[in-house]
N, CA, C and O of each residue as an XYZ file, in Angstrom:
844
protein
N      30.138      2.171     -3.677
C      28.767      1.839     -3.311
C      28.133      0.974     -4.404
O      28.242      1.280     -5.591
N      27.466     -0.116     -3.985
C      26.799     -0.984     -4.957
C      25.598     -0.262     -5.554
O      25.118      0.729     -5.004
N      25.117     -0.774     -6.692
C      23.948     -0.172     -7.347
C      22.706     -0.300     -6.468
O      21.877      0.608     -6.421
N      22.583     -1.426     -5.776
C      21.438     -1.618     -4.869
C      21.472     -0.573     -3.763
O      20.453      0.041     -3.447
N      22.650     -0.375     -3.178
C      22.801      0.613     -2.102
C      22.523      2.028     -2.610
O      21.945      2.853     -1.902
N      22.943      2.294     -3.845
C      22.715      3.621     -4.438
C      21.215      3.888     -4.612
O      20.725      4.968     -4.280
N      20.497      2.895     -5.134
C      19.049      3.022     -5.322
C      18.366      3.221     -3.964
O      17.471      4.053     -3.814
N      18.808      2.446     -2.997
C      18.231      2.529     -1.653
C      18.414      3.928     -1.069
O      17.493      4.493     -0.478
N      19.604      4.473     -1.241
C      19.899      5.804     -0.705
C      19.072      6.895     -1.404
O      18.588      7.824     -0.757
N      18.916      6.772     -2.722
C      18.135      7.760     -3.466
C      16.677      7.786     -2.994
O      16.070      8.852     -2.893
N      16.127      6.612     -2.707
C      14.739      6.555     -2.233
C      14.642      7.069     -0.806
O      13.722      7.814     -0.471
N      15.576      6.679      0.020
C      15.582      7.153      1.405
C      15.647      8.677      1.461
O      15.016      9.301      2.314
N      16.408      9.266      0.553
C      16.555     10.725      0.521
C      15.475     11.414     -0.326
O      15.430     12.642     -0.411
N      14.602     10.602     -0.955
C      13.500     11.166     -1.726
C      13.914     11.835     -3.023
O      13.309     12.829     -3.425
N      14.942     11.304     -3.687
C      15.454     11.908     -4.930
C      14.675     11.401     -6.155
O      15.192     10.621     -6.954
N      13.432     11.856     -6.282
C      12.548     11.365     -7.345
C      13.072     11.687     -8.741
O      12.871     10.906     -9.671
N      13.740     12.827     -8.900
C      14.212     13.226    -10.230
C      15.381     12.384    -10.700
O      15.585     12.225    -11.904
N      16.153     11.842     -9.769
C      17.366     11.100    -10.132
C      17.146      9.593    -10.232
O      17.967      8.886    -10.816
N      16.049      9.099     -9.668
C      15.910      7.652     -9.486
C      15.764      6.893    -10.803
O      16.352      5.823    -10.958
N      14.994      7.423    -11.755
C      14.760      6.686    -13.009
C      16.062      6.450    -13.768
O      16.314      5.347    -14.255
N      16.885      7.489    -13.867
C      18.162      7.351    -14.570
C      19.086      6.390    -13.834
O      19.813      5.615    -14.455
N      19.052      6.448    -12.505
C      19.889      5.554    -11.701
C      19.482      4.093    -11.924
O      20.335      3.208    -11.987
N      18.185      3.852    -12.042
C      17.691      2.493    -12.308
C      18.171      2.019    -13.680
O      18.673      0.903    -13.817
N      18.014      2.868    -14.687
C      18.457      2.508    -16.045
C      19.960      2.214    -16.078
O      20.398      1.247    -16.701
N      20.741      3.059    -15.402
C      22.200      2.861    -15.354
C      22.550      1.542    -14.676
O      23.438      0.814    -15.120
N      21.828      1.245    -13.579
C      22.091      0.010    -12.838
C      21.811     -1.216    -13.696
O      22.585     -2.174    -13.689
N      20.707     -1.189    -14.433
C      20.346     -2.315    -15.308
C      21.388     -2.481    -16.412
O      21.787     -3.604    -16.723
N      21.833     -1.365    -17.010
C      22.849     -1.422    -18.072
C      24.153     -2.032    -17.572
O      24.872     -2.689    -18.324
N      24.450     -1.807    -16.294
C      25.692     -2.327    -15.716
C      25.531     -3.743    -15.166
O      26.439     -4.285    -14.537
N      24.352     -4.335    -15.417
C      24.178     -5.742    -15.069
C      23.523     -6.028    -13.737
O      23.510     -7.178    -13.298
N      22.975     -5.012    -13.076
C      22.306     -5.246    -11.790
C      21.051     -6.080    -12.005
O      20.408     -5.981    -13.050
N      20.700     -6.898    -11.026
C      19.520     -7.753    -11.103
C      18.275     -6.944    -10.742
O      18.224     -6.310     -9.688
N      17.261     -6.968    -11.633
C      16.065     -6.142    -11.435
C      15.327     -6.501    -10.150
O      14.886     -5.610     -9.424
N      15.186     -7.788     -9.858
C      14.477     -8.212     -8.637
C      15.214     -7.769     -7.384
O      14.599     -7.403     -6.383
N      16.542     -7.807     -7.452
C      17.351     -7.358     -6.310
C      17.203     -5.850     -6.100
O      17.104     -5.377     -4.967
N      17.189     -5.106     -7.204
C      16.987     -3.648     -7.093
C      15.636     -3.342     -6.457
O      15.510     -2.421     -5.649
N      14.615     -4.136     -6.838
C      13.272     -3.924     -6.286
C      13.207     -4.299     -4.811
O      12.798     -3.497     -3.972
N      13.615     -5.526     -4.508
C      13.406     -6.049     -3.146
C      14.378     -5.477     -2.122
O      13.968     -5.003     -1.063
N      15.668     -5.525     -2.444
C      16.664     -5.070     -1.465
C      16.850     -3.555     -1.514
O      17.051     -2.908     -0.486
N      16.779     -2.997     -2.737
C      16.981     -1.559     -2.866
C      15.748     -0.751     -2.522
O      15.751      0.014     -1.557
N      14.686     -0.916     -3.309
C      13.505     -0.059     -3.167
C      12.628     -0.430     -1.976
O      12.338      0.407     -1.122
N      12.209     -1.698     -1.928
C      11.339     -2.114     -0.821
C      12.107     -2.054      0.493
O      11.547     -1.706      1.533
N      13.398     -2.397      0.440
C      14.238     -2.283      1.645
C      14.302     -0.853      2.161
O      14.251     -0.618      3.368
N      14.413      0.100      1.240
C      14.450      1.521      1.624
C      13.152      1.931      2.295
O      13.168      2.618      3.316
N      12.008      1.507      1.717
C      10.719      1.903      2.286
C      10.434      1.200      3.608
O       9.725      1.745      4.454
N      10.971      0.011      3.799
C      10.870     -0.643      5.110
C      11.558      0.208      6.175
O      11.040      0.393      7.276
N      12.741      0.723      5.820
C      13.485      1.582      6.758
C      12.735      2.884      7.027
O      12.677      3.356      8.162
N      12.159      3.462      5.961
C      11.395      4.702      6.105
C      10.195      4.477      7.027
O       9.920      5.288      7.912
N       9.488      3.371      6.810
C       8.335      3.041      7.649
C       8.721      2.861      9.101
O       7.991      3.284      9.997
N       9.879      2.226      9.345
C      10.352      2.022     10.713
C      10.700      3.353     11.372
O      10.377      3.576     12.539
N      11.357      4.235     10.624
C      11.706      5.555     11.169
C      10.459      6.366     11.498
O      10.422      7.090     12.492
N       9.423      6.236     10.639
C       8.163      6.933     10.888
C       7.526      6.410     12.175
O       7.066      7.189     13.011
N       7.504      5.088     12.324
C       6.920      4.468     13.516
C       7.641      4.923     14.781
O       7.022      5.107     15.830
N       8.960      5.102     14.668
C       9.768      5.511     15.825
C       9.733      7.019     16.061
O      10.322      7.509     17.025
N       9.039      7.763     15.178
C       8.947      9.213     15.343
C      10.184      9.968     14.900
O      10.366     11.131     15.258
N      11.051      9.306     14.111
C      12.286      9.958     13.646
C      12.057     10.791     12.384
O      12.799     11.734     12.110
N      11.018     10.432     11.615
C      10.608     11.246     10.469
C       9.093     11.398     10.520
O       8.422     10.744     11.318
N       8.558     12.268      9.662
C       7.127     12.543      9.690
C       6.523     12.355      8.296
O       7.223     11.992      7.351
N       5.215     12.608      8.182
C       4.497     12.329      6.931
C       5.164     12.960      5.703
O       5.297     12.274      4.689
N       5.595     14.242      5.741
C       6.187     14.820      4.518
C       7.395     14.036      4.008
O       7.528     13.813      2.804
N       8.281     13.614      4.924
C       9.465     12.841      4.512
C       9.061     11.482      3.933
O       9.632     11.018      2.947
N       8.067     10.858      4.569
C       7.615      9.555      4.097
C       6.996      9.686      2.706
O       7.194      8.826      1.847
N       6.255     10.754      2.492
C       5.604     10.998      1.209
C       6.636     11.220      0.104
O       6.481     10.710     -1.006
N       7.686     11.978      0.408
C       8.749     12.263     -0.575
C       9.451     10.964     -0.987
O       9.725     10.751     -2.168
N       9.737     10.108     -0.016
C      10.386      8.830     -0.331
C       9.459      7.920     -1.135
O       9.902      7.230     -2.053
N       8.176      7.922     -0.786
C       7.211      7.082     -1.505
C       7.083      7.521     -2.961
O       6.920      6.692     -3.856
N       7.158      8.828     -3.187
C       7.091      9.330     -4.573
C       8.334      8.910     -5.359
O       8.240      8.553     -6.534
N       9.485      8.952     -4.716
C      10.718      8.499     -5.373
C      10.629      7.005     -5.684
O      11.052      6.557     -6.750
N      10.079      6.248     -4.749
C       9.896      4.804     -4.951
C       9.010      4.548     -6.167
O       9.308      3.682     -6.990
N       7.927      5.300     -6.273
C       6.983      5.118     -7.379
C       7.676      5.347     -8.728
O       7.472      4.583     -9.672
N       8.487      6.393     -8.811
C       9.239      6.688    -10.042
C      10.225      5.568    -10.353
O      10.402      5.177    -11.507
N      10.862      5.060     -9.302
C      11.828      3.976     -9.485
C      11.182      2.711    -10.001
O      11.726      2.048    -10.884
N      10.002      2.365     -9.447
C       9.286      1.162     -9.879
C       8.839      1.298    -11.334
O       8.907      0.337    -12.100
N       8.381      2.499    -11.715
C       7.977      2.742    -13.108
C       9.134      2.465    -14.073
O       8.944      1.878    -15.138
N      10.326      2.896    -13.682
C      11.503      2.681    -14.527
C      11.931      1.212    -14.536
O      12.471      0.721    -15.527
N      11.685      0.527    -13.435
C      12.157     -0.854    -13.282
C      11.209     -1.887    -13.888
O      11.656     -2.947    -14.326
N       9.915     -1.596    -13.922
C       8.903     -2.579    -14.325
C       9.198     -3.284    -15.645
O       9.026     -4.501    -15.718
N       9.636     -2.577    -16.699
C       9.907     -3.279    -17.966
C      11.002     -4.336    -17.861
O      11.106     -5.211    -18.720
N      11.815     -4.256    -16.813
C      12.941     -5.182    -16.659
C      12.629     -6.331    -15.699
O      13.457     -7.220    -15.501
N      11.435     -6.312    -15.105
C      11.078     -7.343    -14.137
C      10.362     -8.497    -14.821
O       9.672     -8.305    -15.822
N      10.531     -9.690    -14.279
C       9.764    -10.841    -14.761
C       8.310    -10.645    -14.351
O       8.014     -9.837    -13.470
N       7.412    -11.374    -14.980
C       5.980    -11.250    -14.665
C       5.716    -11.555    -13.198
O       4.914    -10.875    -12.558
N       6.382    -12.570    -12.659
C       6.170    -12.942    -11.254
C       6.632    -11.843    -10.316
O       5.945    -11.515     -9.349
N       7.801    -11.270    -10.600
C       8.329    -10.211     -9.737
C       7.467     -8.963     -9.820
O       7.233     -8.288     -8.818
N       6.995     -8.663    -11.032
C       6.169     -7.469    -11.214
C       4.840     -7.601    -10.490
O       4.274     -6.604    -10.041
N       4.333     -8.842    -10.372
C       3.060     -9.064     -9.682
C       3.197     -8.824     -8.189
O       2.221     -8.509     -7.509
N       4.416     -8.976     -7.683
C       4.687     -8.643     -6.289
C       3.941     -9.515     -5.294
O       3.826    -10.729     -5.466
N       3.439     -8.873     -4.258
C       2.842     -9.587     -3.134
C       1.360     -9.867     -3.320
O       0.744    -10.532     -2.487
N       0.785     -9.369     -4.400
C      -0.647     -9.526     -4.605
C      -1.306     -8.162     -4.756
O      -0.643     -7.126     -4.749
N      -2.621     -8.189     -4.891
C      -3.377     -6.959     -5.136
C      -4.086     -6.490     -3.877
O      -4.637     -7.288     -3.119
N      -4.062     -5.184     -3.673
C      -4.825     -4.542     -2.598
C      -5.824     -3.588     -3.244
O      -5.454     -2.783     -4.099
N      -7.079     -3.678     -2.840
C      -8.115     -2.734     -3.288
C      -8.351     -1.752     -2.149
O      -8.663     -2.155     -1.028
N      -8.200     -0.465     -2.439
C      -8.301      0.549     -1.391
C      -9.272      1.647     -1.787
O      -9.399      1.978     -2.965
N      -9.957      2.209     -0.800
C     -10.854      3.323     -1.073
C     -11.379      3.930      0.214
O     -11.357      3.297      1.269
N     -11.852      5.169      0.115
C     -12.572      5.813      1.209
C     -14.050      5.459      1.042
O     -14.591      5.535     -0.061
N     -14.695      5.073      2.137
C     -16.030      4.472      2.034
C     -17.115      5.463      1.606
O     -16.921      6.679      1.609
N     -18.251      4.898      1.242
C     -19.423      5.635      0.760
C     -19.761      6.822      1.669
O     -19.855      6.684      2.889
N     -19.940      7.980      1.049
C     -20.330      9.179      1.788
C     -19.176     10.012      2.298
O     -19.387     11.109      2.817
N     -17.952      9.511      2.160
C     -16.777     10.203      2.699
C     -15.856     10.612      1.546
O     -15.512      9.793      0.694
N     -15.463     11.889      1.534
C     -14.664     12.415      0.424
C     -13.215     12.723      0.809
O     -12.494     13.366      0.046
N     -12.792     12.268      1.980
C     -11.421     12.527      2.429
C     -10.464     11.518      1.798
O     -10.777     10.331      1.715
N      -9.298     11.991      1.354
C      -8.403     11.038      0.678
C      -6.921     11.190      0.988
O      -6.122     10.410      0.470
N      -6.516     12.150      1.804
C      -5.072     12.352      2.026
C      -4.457     11.122      2.698
O      -3.444     10.598      2.235
N      -5.072     10.669      3.788
C      -4.547      9.489      4.480
C      -4.605      8.244      3.616
O      -3.670      7.444      3.594
N      -5.715      8.088      2.905
C      -5.894      6.935      2.018
C      -4.828      6.920      0.926
O      -4.280      5.868      0.598
N      -4.541      8.086      0.371
C      -3.526      8.178     -0.690
C      -2.146      7.776     -0.174
O      -1.387      7.105     -0.873
N      -1.826      8.188      1.051
C      -0.527      7.853      1.633
C      -0.430      6.345      1.886
O       0.608      5.735      1.629
N      -1.504      5.753      2.386
C      -1.526      4.297      2.591
C      -1.325      3.578      1.256
O      -0.568      2.610      1.177
N      -2.004      4.053      0.206
C      -1.866      3.436     -1.115
C      -0.415      3.494     -1.599
O       0.104      2.516     -2.137
N       0.231      4.640     -1.405
C       1.634      4.784     -1.828
C       2.548      3.860     -1.036
O       3.464      3.258     -1.595
N       2.299      3.749      0.262
C       3.143      2.870      1.087
C       2.932      1.401      0.724
O       3.878      0.613      0.753
N       1.704      1.031      0.384
C       1.438     -0.354     -0.032
C       2.126     -0.665     -1.357
O       2.688     -1.747     -1.530
N       2.081      0.285     -2.295
C       2.811      0.116     -3.562
C       4.298     -0.026     -3.293
O       4.979     -0.856     -3.895
N       4.788      0.793     -2.382
C       6.213      0.763     -2.044
C       6.618     -0.548     -1.393
O       7.777     -0.956     -1.472
N       5.658     -1.209     -0.748
C       5.943     -2.488     -0.088
C       5.929     -3.650     -1.068
O       6.329     -4.761     -0.721
N       5.462     -3.397     -2.317
C       5.479     -4.447     -3.327
C       4.118     -4.971     -3.743
O       4.029     -5.979     -4.443
N       3.052     -4.295     -3.320
C       1.701     -4.698     -3.722
C       1.277     -3.966     -4.993
O       1.724     -2.850     -5.258
N       0.412     -4.606     -5.771
C      -0.304     -3.893     -6.825
C      -1.519     -3.268     -6.155
O      -2.290     -3.971     -5.503
N      -1.703     -1.970     -6.302
C      -2.783     -1.262     -5.610
C      -3.822     -0.772     -6.613
O      -3.497     -0.086     -7.582
N      -5.070     -1.134     -6.363
C      -6.190     -0.585     -7.129
C      -6.882      0.435     -6.233
O      -7.559      0.072     -5.272
N      -6.707      1.703     -6.553
C      -7.263      2.790     -5.743
C      -8.602      3.213     -6.332
O      -8.661      3.765     -7.431
N      -9.667      2.952     -5.598
C     -11.021      3.274     -6.068
C     -11.417      4.716     -5.749
O     -12.497      5.163     -6.134
N     -10.545      5.443     -5.048
C     -10.838      6.841     -4.757
C     -11.710      7.006     -3.527
O     -11.544      6.297     -2.534
N     -12.649      7.956     -3.601
C     -13.501      8.281     -2.444
C     -14.948      7.907     -2.739
O     -15.317      7.616     -3.877
N     -15.769      7.924     -1.668
C     -17.211      7.686     -1.818
C     -17.465      6.324     -2.469
O     -18.274      6.209     -3.390
N     -16.764      5.293     -1.978
C     -16.816      3.964     -2.598
C     -17.846      3.084     -1.889
O     -17.779      2.893     -0.675
N     -18.779      2.563     -2.640
C     -19.840      1.728     -2.071
C     -19.318      0.327     -1.746
O     -18.325     -0.113     -2.325
N     -19.987     -0.380     -0.817
C     -19.608     -1.771     -0.545
C     -19.630     -2.621     -1.812
O     -18.780     -3.491     -2.001
N     -20.619     -2.360     -2.685
C     -20.748     -3.126     -3.927
C     -19.536     -2.926     -4.841
O     -19.089     -3.862     -5.504
N     -19.010     -1.700     -4.871
C     -17.842     -1.403     -5.714
C     -16.602     -2.143     -5.212
O     -15.847     -2.702     -6.007
N     -16.393     -2.145     -3.886
C     -15.276     -2.921     -3.317
C     -15.404     -4.388     -3.732
O     -14.438     -5.014     -4.170
N     -16.620     -4.921     -3.582
C     -16.869     -6.334     -3.862
C     -16.665     -6.663     -5.342
O     -16.006     -7.646     -5.679
N     -17.232     -5.836     -6.221
C     -17.091     -6.054     -7.672
C     -15.620     -6.049     -8.091
O     -15.191     -6.873     -8.898
N     -14.849     -5.102     -7.526
C     -13.442     -4.972     -7.899
C     -12.645     -6.191     -7.446
O     -11.788     -6.687     -8.177
N     -12.932     -6.669     -6.234
C     -12.244     -7.869     -5.732
C     -12.562     -9.081     -6.604
O     -11.679     -9.881     -6.914
N     -13.835     -9.210     -7.000
C     -14.228    -10.339     -7.847
C     -13.556    -10.276     -9.219
O     -13.198    -11.303     -9.797
N     -13.391     -9.055     -9.731
C     -12.790     -8.869    -11.060
C     -11.273     -9.029    -11.046
O     -10.646     -9.129    -12.101
N     -10.687     -9.055     -9.857
C      -9.227     -9.178     -9.714
C      -8.917    -10.325     -8.761
O      -8.755    -10.106     -7.561
N      -8.832    -11.554     -9.289
C      -8.695    -12.746     -8.444
C      -7.458    -12.758     -7.547
O      -7.403    -13.516     -6.579
N      -6.461    -11.920     -7.865
C      -5.249    -11.886     -7.041
C      -5.397    -10.957     -5.832
O      -4.431    -10.718     -5.108
N      -6.615    -10.433     -5.615
C      -6.850     -9.521     -4.485
C      -6.659    -10.254     -3.165
O      -7.293    -11.276     -2.902
N      -5.772     -9.710     -2.346
C      -5.492    -10.301     -1.035
C      -6.107     -9.484      0.110
O      -6.520    -10.036      1.130
N      -6.160     -8.156     -0.079
C      -6.577     -7.270      1.013
C      -7.515     -6.188      0.485
O      -7.308     -5.647     -0.601
N      -8.552     -5.882      1.270
C      -9.435     -4.748      1.017
C      -9.147     -3.712      2.101
O      -9.236     -4.014      3.291
N      -8.804     -2.498      1.693
C      -8.509     -1.424      2.655
C      -9.616     -0.373      2.610
O      -9.850      0.243      1.570
N     -10.293     -0.170      3.734
C     -11.387      0.794      3.825
C     -11.015      1.910      4.788
O     -10.601      1.662      5.920
N     -11.168      3.137      4.321
C     -10.853      4.306      5.146
C     -12.101      5.139      5.385
O     -12.951      5.265      4.503
N     -12.209      5.709      6.588
C     -13.287      6.662      6.895
C     -12.713      7.753      7.787
O     -12.003      7.466      8.750
N     -13.020      8.994      7.467
C     -12.544     10.125      8.265
C     -13.657     10.778      9.067
O     -13.404     11.672      9.875
N     -14.891     10.335      8.846
C     -16.043     10.900      9.546
C     -16.740      9.808     10.356
O     -16.882      8.680      9.885
N     -17.176     10.140     11.572
C     -17.907      9.146     12.371
C     -19.208      8.754     11.674
O     -19.688      7.632     11.836
N     -19.778      9.681     10.896
C     -21.055      9.408     10.217
C     -20.910      8.405      9.074
O     -21.892      7.781      8.673
N     -19.689      8.242      8.543
C     -19.493      7.286      7.444
C     -18.900      5.957      7.916
O     -18.788      5.013      7.132
N     -18.522      5.882      9.189
C     -17.960      4.625      9.714
C     -18.868      3.409      9.500
O     -18.365      2.323      9.211
N     -20.207      3.561      9.634
C     -21.060      2.386      9.411
C     -20.888      1.763      8.026
O     -21.184      0.584      7.836
N     -20.413      2.545      7.065
C     -20.215      1.994      5.719
C     -18.983      1.094      5.632
O     -18.845      0.320      4.685
N     -18.090      1.193      6.617
C     -17.025      0.185      6.713
C     -17.668     -1.147      7.099
O     -17.387     -2.188      6.504
N     -18.545     -1.088      8.118
C     -19.247     -2.296      8.544
C     -20.079     -2.898      7.422
O     -20.161     -4.117      7.275
N     -20.701     -2.013      6.624
C     -21.517     -2.488      5.498
C     -20.653     -3.188      4.455
O     -21.098     -4.134      3.805
N     -19.415     -2.719      4.298
C     -18.498     -3.352      3.343
C     -18.089     -4.737      3.833
O     -18.040     -5.687      3.052
N     -17.795     -4.848      5.127
C     -17.473     -6.162      5.701
C     -18.645     -7.113      5.483
O     -18.449     -8.263      5.090
N     -19.861     -6.636      5.739
C     -21.064     -7.471      5.579
C     -21.247     -7.913      4.124
O     -21.644     -9.047      3.857
N     -20.951     -7.000      3.184
C     -21.088     -7.345      1.762
C     -20.191     -8.527      1.395
O     -20.599     -9.412      0.643
N     -18.967     -8.537      1.930
C     -18.049     -9.651      1.658
C     -18.502    -10.923      2.373
O     -18.349    -12.027      1.851
N     -19.060    -10.756      3.575
C     -19.629    -11.908      4.290
C     -20.751    -12.531      3.472
O     -20.768    -13.739      3.235
N     -21.692    -11.685      3.041
C     -22.874    -12.160      2.304
C     -22.495    -12.824      0.988
O     -23.173    -13.741      0.526
N     -21.388    -12.342      0.380
C     -20.944    -12.890     -0.911
C     -20.094    -14.155     -0.745
O     -19.675    -14.765     -1.729
N     -19.846    -14.539      0.511
C     -19.041    -15.739      0.764
C     -17.575    -15.573      0.405
O     -16.909    -16.537      0.027
N     -17.063    -14.327      0.527
C     -15.671    -14.057      0.125
C     -14.737    -13.742      1.290
O     -13.586    -13.363      1.075
N     -15.222    -13.897      2.515
C     -14.378    -13.500      3.653
C     -13.188    -14.438      3.859
O     -12.218    -14.081      4.527
N     -13.270    -15.636      3.281
C     -12.121    -16.540      3.394
C     -11.088    -16.273      2.295
O     -10.002    -16.852      2.303
N     -11.435    -15.392      1.350
C     -10.537    -15.106      0.223
C      -9.751    -13.812      0.401
O      -8.671    -13.667     -0.173
N     -10.273    -12.869      1.186
C      -9.596    -11.581      1.390
C      -9.569    -11.212      2.863
O     -10.401    -11.663      3.649
N      -8.602    -10.388      3.219
C      -8.563     -9.781      4.549
C      -9.028     -8.331      4.412
O      -8.728     -7.672      3.417
N      -9.758     -7.836      5.410
C     -10.239     -6.456      5.372
C      -9.509     -5.637      6.425
O      -9.584     -5.910      7.623
N      -8.794     -4.616      5.935
C      -8.030     -3.715      6.796
C      -8.736     -2.364      6.841
O      -9.156     -1.852      5.804
N      -8.869     -1.784      8.027
C      -9.594     -0.523      8.160
C      -8.761      0.509      8.901
O      -7.874      0.171      9.685
N      -9.066      1.785      8.636
C      -8.348      2.863      9.307
C      -9.030      4.198      9.072
O     -10.038      4.289      8.371
N      -8.454      5.240      9.677
C      -9.018      6.573      9.599
C      -9.135      7.163     10.993
O      -9.152      6.433     11.984
N      -9.213      8.470     11.069
C      -9.155      9.177     12.351
C     -10.118      8.649     13.424
O      -9.692      8.465     14.564
N     -11.402      8.397     13.110
C     -12.319      7.966     14.178
C     -12.309      6.449     14.413
O     -12.952      5.962     15.343
N     -11.591      5.717     13.584
C     -11.633      4.248     13.635
C     -10.716      3.735     14.747
O      -9.641      4.288     14.982
N     -11.147      2.683     15.421
C     -10.383      2.114     16.539
C     -10.322      0.586     16.416
O     -11.037     -0.020     15.618
N      -9.451     -0.012     17.227
C      -9.386     -1.472     17.290
C     -10.714     -2.041     17.786
O     -11.163     -3.088     17.319
N     -11.335     -1.344     18.733
C     -12.629     -1.783     19.274
C     -13.672     -1.872     18.156
O     -14.421     -2.844     18.067
N     -13.707     -0.841     17.306
C     -14.672     -0.839     16.196
C     -14.356     -1.964     15.216
O     -15.263     -2.625     14.711
N     -13.087     -2.175     14.951
C     -12.649     -3.265     14.066
C     -13.183     -4.599     14.574
O     -13.700     -5.407     13.802
N     -13.052     -4.821     15.883
C     -13.532     -6.067     16.488
C     -15.050     -6.181     16.397
O     -15.592     -7.255     16.135
N     -15.725     -5.058     16.617
C     -17.197     -5.048     16.615
C     -17.780     -5.449     15.259
O     -18.763     -6.188     15.194
N     -17.166     -4.955     14.168
C     -17.734     -5.203     12.835
C     -17.161     -6.445     12.161
O     -17.611     -6.846     11.088
N     -16.157     -7.052     12.808
C     -15.585     -8.281     12.252
C     -14.578     -8.080     11.141
O     -14.334     -8.989     10.347
N     -13.976     -6.869     11.077
C     -12.874     -6.654     10.128
C     -11.645     -7.400     10.644
O     -11.607     -7.808     11.805
N     -10.643     -7.579      9.785
C      -9.473     -8.373     10.179
C      -8.382     -7.568     10.856
O      -7.768     -8.033     11.816
N      -8.135     -6.355     10.357
C      -6.992     -5.577     10.855
C      -7.356     -4.113     10.966
O      -8.014     -3.558     10.086
N      -6.921     -3.485     12.061
C      -6.982     -2.025     12.201
C      -5.549     -1.521     12.278
O      -4.733     -2.079     13.012
N      -5.238     -0.472     11.528
C      -3.934      0.171     11.656
C      -4.123      1.675     11.817
O      -5.059      2.263     11.275
N      -3.213      2.279     12.574
C      -3.345      3.689     12.922
C      -2.689      4.626     11.915
O      -3.008      5.815     11.884
N      -1.766      4.105     11.082
C      -1.075      4.986     10.139
C      -0.593      4.190      8.926
O      -0.700      2.964      8.882
N      -0.063      4.915      7.948
C       0.315      4.305      6.672
C       1.462      3.306      6.813
O       1.452      2.255      6.171
N       2.437      3.625      7.641
C       3.575      2.713      7.820
C       3.112      1.398      8.432
O       3.548      0.323      8.021
N       2.223      1.493      9.421
C       1.698      0.286     10.061
C       0.862     -0.523      9.078
O       0.891     -1.754      9.097
N       0.115      0.169      8.217
C      -0.711     -0.520      7.220
C       0.158     -1.352      6.285
O      -0.165     -2.505      5.998
N       1.254     -0.777      5.811
C       2.152     -1.496      4.903
C       2.793     -2.696      5.602
O       2.898     -3.778      5.024
N       3.216     -2.495      6.845
C       3.854     -3.580      7.601
C       2.876     -4.722      7.852
O       3.229     -5.890      7.690
N       1.660     -4.391      8.245
C       0.643     -5.415      8.516
C       0.260     -6.168      7.243
O       0.072     -7.385      7.257
N       0.150     -5.420      6.141
C      -0.203     -6.046      4.868
C       0.829     -7.098      4.475
O       0.475     -8.178      4.003
N       2.103     -6.778      4.671
C       3.162     -7.729      4.339
C       3.103     -8.957      5.254
O       3.374    -10.075      4.818
N       2.749     -8.740      6.519
C       2.608     -9.863      7.466
C       1.501    -10.809      7.012
O       1.643    -12.029      7.081
N       0.396    -10.226      6.549
C      -0.777    -11.013      6.153
C      -0.443    -11.980      5.024
O      -0.864    -13.137      5.043
N       0.316    -11.502      4.040
C       0.572    -12.349      2.860
C       1.837    -13.172      2.985
O       2.136    -13.988      2.113
N       2.583    -12.968      4.058
C       3.853    -13.699      4.236
C       3.596    -15.203      4.375
O       4.540    -15.978      4.532
């Protein structure tokens, strides 16, 4: 088995404890760091996301693989070139103002990292101004991800879209939204760019946007 295939299998099986040493061993034996990242790690998470979409695995399995991926990337980063480490660009993610739910948001953040994005996680109860300030402070920001789990906080997704409109930044970033009460209809109504129903779809759509 090649080193790339070995790394891919460890992530697919969620072997977080073994992945860092496997990465170090692969590098010592001459494996290419970018290949380990793109074909091994990101390739593994693409497969995991597809299996989740098809209903072959569920959130716990996806979470275990994402955690293994995170450990693998930590071990690999010192060996990557600056361009490879920068990946696909930056995503700013948070649960909107007034909402303290974060389980779904955290999973989306992990899947986006696994797809090759740099993720800035603002946490919960994030104001439109905070999303905007963070995007301005990070010029490589490609996507803003807003989550809401309560119908009462959904209007703050719309307020975030408006903040970017008012700041003249809607041509610089795409706004992706999600959460239990959120729908494609609502996405269209407020002028957001993308609605996704789950973490795997969010990662896949994000990659499409920057492709």
